C-alpha positions in Angstrom: 2.5 -10.5 -3.4 0.7 -13.6 -2.1 -2.7 -12.1 -2.8 -1.7 -11.2 -6.3 -0.5 -14.8 -7.0 -3.7 -16.2 -5.5 -5.8 -14.0 -7.7 -3.7 -14.9 -10.8 -4.3 -18.6 -10.0 -8.0 -18.3 -9.2 -9.6 -15.5 -11.3 -10.9 -16.2 -14.8 -8.8 -14.8 -17.7 -9.3 -11.1 -18.2 -10.6 -10.5 -14.6 -8.6 -8.4 -12.1 -8.9 -6.3 -9.0 -7.8 -2.8 -8.3 -7.1 -1.8 -4.7 -5.7 0.9 -2.4 -4.1 -0.2 0.8 -3.3 2.3 3.4 -1.6 2.0 6.8 -1.9 4.7 9.4 0.9 5.4 12.0 -1.0 7.5 14.6 2.2 8.2 16.6 4.2 9.7 13.7 1.1 11.1 12.0 1.9 9.5 8.7 -0.1 7.4 6.3 1.5 5.0 3.9 -0.4 4.2 0.7 0.1 1.4 -1.9 -2.0 1.2 -5.1 -2.7 -1.8 -7.3 -3.9 -0.2 -10.5 -6.5 1.9 -8.6 -7.5 5.5 -9.3 -5.7 8.2 -7.2 -7.2 8.5 -3.7 -8.5 11.7 -2.3 -7.0 12.8 1.1 -9.0 15.1 3.3 -6.8 16.5 6.0 -7.5 20.2 6.5 -7.7 20.5 2.7 -8.6 18.2 -0.1 -6.1 16.8 -2.5 -5.7 13.8 -4.8 -2.5 11.9 -3.9 0.2 11.3 -6.5 0.7 7.6 -5.9 2.8 5.4 -8.2 0.7 2.4 -9.0 1.5 -1.2 -9.8 -0.6 -3.3 -12.1 -4.1 -4.4 -10.9 -4.0 -7.6 -8.9 -4.5 -10.8 -10.9 -2.9 -9.7 -14.1 0.7 -10.5 -13.5 3.8 -9.9 -11.4 4.3 -6.3 -10.5 6.0 -4.1 -7.9 3.8 -1.9 -5.6 5.7 1.2 -4.5 4.8 2.7 -1.1 4.1 6.4 -0.7 4.3 7.9 2.8 2.4 11.2 3.5 2.8 13.3 6.6 -0.6 14.3 8.1 -1.2 17.8 9.4 -1.4 18.4 13.1 -4.7 19.9 14.4 -6.9 18.0 12.0 -8.1 15.0 14.0 -10.1 13.1 11.3 -8.1 12.7 8.0 -10.2 10.7 5.4 -8.8 8.8 2.5 -11.3 7.6 -0.1 -12.3 7.2 -3.7 -15.7 7.4 -5.2 -16.8 4.0 -4.1 -18.3 4.4 -0.6 -18.1 0.7 0.1 -14.3 0.8 -0.2 -13.8 4.2 1.6 -11.2 4.3 4.4 -11.9 6.4 7.4 -9.1 7.0 10.0 -9.8 8.6 13.3 -6.7 9.9 15.1 -6.8 9.9 18.8 -3.4 11.5 19.5 
């Protein structure tokens, strides 16, 4: 929420940021995803599927809630990948357990 407020204060009117934030728990083999107005991410974990993630508003446009979505990862697939079309913002997670 702090980032959203900072962007609302600092960005010019009409400018905003979309974002996917993901946290990996390697022990429980779960990934938690939050979206701020971004397109659905693609999860590659033995198979490919777009995640159904509820999204909040893009950052910088106003106050919003950002619901979390937790996804269990399949065992036996050591390199799940979560990404969108933008290679610069791709997230690659290597599981070591």
